[in-house]
C-alpha positions as CSV (number, residue, x, y, z in Angstrom):
1,M,25.0,45.2,8.9
2,K,21.7,45.6,6.9
3,I,22.8,43.1,4.3
4,R,23.7,40.6,6.9
5,F,20.3,40.9,8.5
6,V,18.5,40.5,5.1
7,T,20.6,37.5,4.3
8,L,19.9,35.9,7.6
9,T,16.2,36.6,7.3
10,L,16.1,35.0,3.8
11,F,18.1,32.0,4.9
12,T,15.7,31.4,7.9
13,F,12.6,31.9,5.7
14,F,13.8,29.4,3.0
15,F,15.0,26.9,5.7
16,M,11.6,26.9,7.3
17,I,9.8,26.4,4.0
18,F,12.0,23.6,2.7
19,S,12.3,21.7,6.0
20,S,8.6,21.1,6.2
21,A,7.6,17.8,4.6
22,E,3.9,18.7,4.6
23,I,4.4,22.0,2.6
24,V,6.9,20.7,0.1
25,N,6.5,17.1,-1.1
26,F,8.9,16.5,-4.0
27,L,8.4,12.7,-4.4
28,P,5.2,10.7,-4.4
29,A,4.8,7.9,-1.9
30,V,4.9,4.3,-3.1
31,V,2.2,1.8,-2.0
32,K,2.9,-1.8,-3.0
33,G,1.9,-5.2,-1.8
34,Q,0.2,-8.4,-2.5
35,V,-3.4,-9.6,-2.2
36,I,-3.9,-13.2,-1.0
37,D,-6.8,-15.5,-0.3
38,S,-7.4,-16.1,3.4
39,E,-8.4,-19.8,2.9
40,T,-5.9,-21.0,0.3
41,G,-3.0,-18.5,0.8
42,K,-2.9,-18.1,-3.0
43,P,-2.6,-14.8,-4.8
44,V,-5.8,-13.0,-5.8
45,R,-5.8,-11.7,-9.4
46,G,-7.9,-8.7,-10.4
47,A,-8.5,-7.2,-7.0
48,H,-9.3,-3.5,-7.2
49,V,-6.8,-1.6,-4.9
50,F,-7.3,2.1,-4.4
51,I,-7.0,5.1,-2.2
52,I,-9.3,7.4,-4.3
53,R,-11.6,5.5,-6.7
54,G,-11.0,6.6,-10.3
55,E,-7.8,8.5,-9.5
56,E,-5.3,6.4,-7.5
57,E,-6.2,2.8,-8.3
58,V,-4.8,-0.4,-9.7
59,F,-5.7,-4.0,-10.2
60,S,-3.7,-6.8,-8.7
61,S,-1.6,-8.9,-11.1
62,A,-1.8,-12.7,-11.6
63,K,0.6,-13.0,-8.7
64,G,-1.6,-10.8,-6.6
65,D,0.9,-7.9,-6.7
66,F,0.0,-4.2,-6.8
67,Y,2.0,-1.0,-7.0
68,F,1.0,2.6,-7.4
69,K,2.2,6.1,-6.4
70,T,0.3,8.7,-4.4
71,W,0.7,12.3,-3.5
72,N,-1.5,11.8,-0.4
73,L,0.2,12.1,3.0
74,F,0.3,9.2,5.4
75,P,-1.6,7.8,7.1
76,L,-3.6,6.4,4.2
77,T,-6.6,4.1,3.9
78,V,-6.2,1.6,1.1
79,T,-9.4,-0.2,0.0
80,V,-9.2,-3.6,-1.7
81,E,-12.3,-5.1,-3.4
82,H,-13.0,-8.1,-5.5
83,K,-16.3,-9.5,-6.7
84,L,-15.7,-12.9,-5.0
85,Y,-14.4,-11.6,-1.7
86,K,-15.4,-9.3,1.2
87,P,-14.0,-5.8,0.8
88,V,-11.2,-4.8,3.1
89,K,-9.9,-1.4,4.2
90,V,-6.3,-1.2,5.4
91,R,-4.7,1.7,7.2
92,V,-1.2,2.4,6.1
93,A,0.8,4.5,8.5
94,S,4.0,4.9,6.4
95,E,5.6,3.7,3.2
96,T,6.2,0.0,3.7
97,D,8.3,-2.6,1.8
98,L,5.4,-4.9,1.1
99,L,1.8,-4.6,2.2
100,K,0.0,-8.0,2.7
101,V,-3.8,-7.8,2.2
102,T,-5.8,-10.9,3.0
103,L,-9.3,-11.3,1.4
104,T,-12.0,-13.6,2.8
105,P,-14.2,-15.3,0.2
106,L,-17.9,-14.4,0.2
107,N,-19.3,-17.9,0.7
């Protein structure tokens, strides 16, 4: 009887720990998308895309694409900056297939 109680207690304890996504996060989230110009609809190359500057950041490719992994929990705020465009902050509620970020030129 005592062994059964201990076994049940341990099972319950481990079930509670491993069923909580906020406590145990085995895989990083993927944030990916494309940066495009609001006037031309063309991709923006070299846009600085980040959650935490200096840690979780990338630059968009020639096709405007970006991709990075993060250990932060959703919702996230992704910032996109480029010297020729107004900066944009995008709130991301969950992992998406493709995030479309539209930048407006400064002039």
